[in-house]
matplotlib code that plots the C-alpha trace (Angstrom):
import matplotlib.pyplot as plt

x = [73.3, 75.7, 75.0, 79.0, 79.3, 83.4, 84.1, 81.4, 82.9, 82.2, 79.5, 80.6, 78.5, 79.8, 83.3, 82.8, 81.2, 83.6, 86.6, 84.6, 84.2, 88.2, 88.7, 86.7, 88.7, 91.8, 90.8, 89.3, 92.3, 95.0, 92.8, 92.8, 96.4, 97.2, 96.0, 97.1, 100.9, 100.2, 99.2, 102.5, 105.1, 104.2, 105.5, 102.3, 102.4, 105.5, 105.1, 106.8, 109.9, 109.6, 106.6, 105.9, 102.7, 101.4, 98.9, 99.4, 100.6, 102.1, 100.5, 97.0, 97.5, 97.3, 100.2, 99.9, 95.8, 95.9, 94.1, 92.7, 93.9, 91.4, 94.4, 94.4, 96.6, 97.4, 97.4, 98.7, 96.8, 99.3, 97.6, 95.0, 96.3, 93.4, 93.1, 91.9, 90.8, 92.4, 93.1, 96.0, 96.2, 98.4, 100.2, 102.4, 104.7, 106.6, 107.0, 109.9, 109.0, 105.3, 103.7, 101.3, 98.5, 97.4, 93.7, 92.7, 92.9, 95.3, 93.4, 90.6, 91.2, 88.1, 88.6, 89.0, 88.9, 90.2, 87.9, 89.0, 88.0, 89.4, 92.6, 92.4, 92.0, 89.7, 88.1, 84.0, 84.1, 86.0, 86.9, 91.0, 92.0, 95.2, 97.0, 98.6, 101.4, 99.9, 100.2, 97.7, 96.3, 93.5, 91.0, 92.7, 94.9, 97.4, 100.3, 100.2, 99.0, 100.2, 102.7, 103.3, 107.7, 107.1, 108.6, 108.6, 110.2, 109.3, 106.3, 104.5, 103.8, 105.1, 103.9, 105.5, 105.0, 102.7, 105.1, 103.4, 104.0, 105.9, 104.2, 102.2]
y = [139.5, 140.7, 139.6, 138.8, 137.8, 138.2, 134.1, 132.4, 130.9, 132.3, 130.7, 127.9, 129.5, 133.0, 132.8, 130.7, 133.6, 135.8, 133.4, 133.4, 137.5, 137.0, 134.9, 136.1, 139.7, 137.7, 136.4, 139.4, 141.2, 138.3, 138.8, 142.3, 142.3, 139.9, 141.3, 144.8, 143.6, 142.2, 145.3, 146.9, 143.7, 143.1, 145.0, 145.6, 144.5, 146.2, 148.8, 146.6, 147.8, 147.5, 150.1, 149.9, 148.8, 147.0, 149.5, 148.7, 147.4, 151.0, 149.0, 149.5, 153.6, 155.7, 158.9, 161.9, 162.0, 161.5, 158.2, 157.2, 153.6, 152.4, 149.8, 147.8, 147.9, 147.0, 149.7, 148.4, 150.7, 149.0, 145.4, 145.3, 145.2, 146.6, 146.2, 149.6, 150.2, 153.5, 155.8, 157.4, 159.5, 158.6, 160.9, 158.6, 160.6, 158.4, 154.4, 155.2, 158.9, 158.4, 161.0, 159.1, 162.4, 161.6, 161.8, 164.8, 168.3, 170.5, 173.0, 170.4, 167.2, 167.0, 164.5, 166.3, 165.2, 165.1, 167.0, 166.6, 170.2, 172.0, 169.5, 170.6, 168.7, 170.5, 170.5, 170.0, 171.4, 175.2, 175.1, 175.4, 174.3, 172.1, 171.9, 167.9, 168.1, 169.6, 172.7, 175.6, 177.2, 178.9, 179.1, 178.7, 175.6, 176.5, 174.4, 171.6, 168.8, 165.6, 163.3, 159.5, 158.2, 155.7, 153.5, 151.1, 147.6, 145.4, 147.4, 147.7, 150.5, 150.8, 153.5, 154.8, 157.0, 160.1, 163.2, 166.8, 169.4, 172.4, 176.3, 176.9]
z = [216.0, 213.4, 210.0, 208.9, 205.2, 205.2, 207.0, 204.4, 201.2, 197.6, 195.6, 192.9, 190.2, 191.4, 190.9, 187.8, 186.1, 187.4, 185.9, 182.4, 181.8, 183.3, 180.3, 177.6, 178.4, 178.6, 175.1, 173.3, 174.3, 173.0, 169.5, 169.9, 170.2, 168.0, 165.4, 166.3, 166.2, 163.0, 161.2, 162.8, 162.4, 158.7, 156.2, 153.4, 150.2, 147.9, 144.8, 141.8, 141.1, 137.1, 136.8, 133.0, 132.0, 128.3, 126.6, 123.2, 119.9, 117.7, 114.8, 115.5, 116.5, 113.4, 112.9, 113.5, 116.0, 119.4, 120.1, 123.5, 124.5, 127.9, 130.0, 133.1, 135.3, 138.9, 142.1, 145.4, 148.2, 151.6, 152.3, 148.6, 145.0, 143.3, 139.6, 137.1, 134.0, 133.1, 129.7, 128.4, 125.0, 122.7, 119.8, 117.4, 116.5, 113.7, 115.0, 117.3, 118.4, 120.7, 123.4, 125.9, 127.8, 130.9, 130.5, 133.0, 132.7, 134.2, 135.4, 137.8, 136.7, 134.5, 131.7, 127.9, 124.8, 121.6, 118.4, 115.2, 113.7, 116.0, 116.1, 119.6, 122.7, 124.9, 128.2, 129.4, 132.2, 132.1, 127.9, 128.1, 124.8, 123.7, 121.3, 120.0, 122.2, 125.5, 125.4, 126.2, 123.9, 125.6, 129.0, 132.6, 132.9, 134.2, 132.4, 129.6, 129.8, 132.1, 130.6, 131.0, 130.5, 127.5, 126.3, 123.2, 123.2, 119.5, 118.6, 122.0, 124.5, 127.6, 130.4, 133.3, 135.8, 135.3, 135.1, 135.9, 133.3, 133.2, 133.7, 130.4]

ax = plt.figure().add_subplot(projection="3d")
ax.plot(x, y, z, "-o")
ax.set_aspect("equal")
plt.show()
């Protein structure tokens, strides 16, 4: 006698598991689709239009002697906002003229320091030397030190973007 199971009704347990698997698949698909849609449709956080950061009071900075200032800045990476510590080398020429240098050597990005004895900025990685106004004196550095945009406001020093310097 032939065994014909085509006419038998499906068991309730089998149909329950089938429905549960398809239901869970639908829920997972909807969740992942919602997240992907949100990623594509919701714009990331916009950067501040006014990029000036107040870093300190000019009265505390000695004249004609570089000083390293540490300040907090906010960095926006897509949807993530991070507050981080940053530094700048400040040279106050007068109460109205200030130069601010980026803290990285233009050769390979090492942190340089000021040496009072030689009156120069020295990079310890490959011995590049820079004058107080940031020009290359010796070493493999290809150009002068990069500078921040500077603005003075009622005795406060504000820093903007870092500008790449010209060739040495």
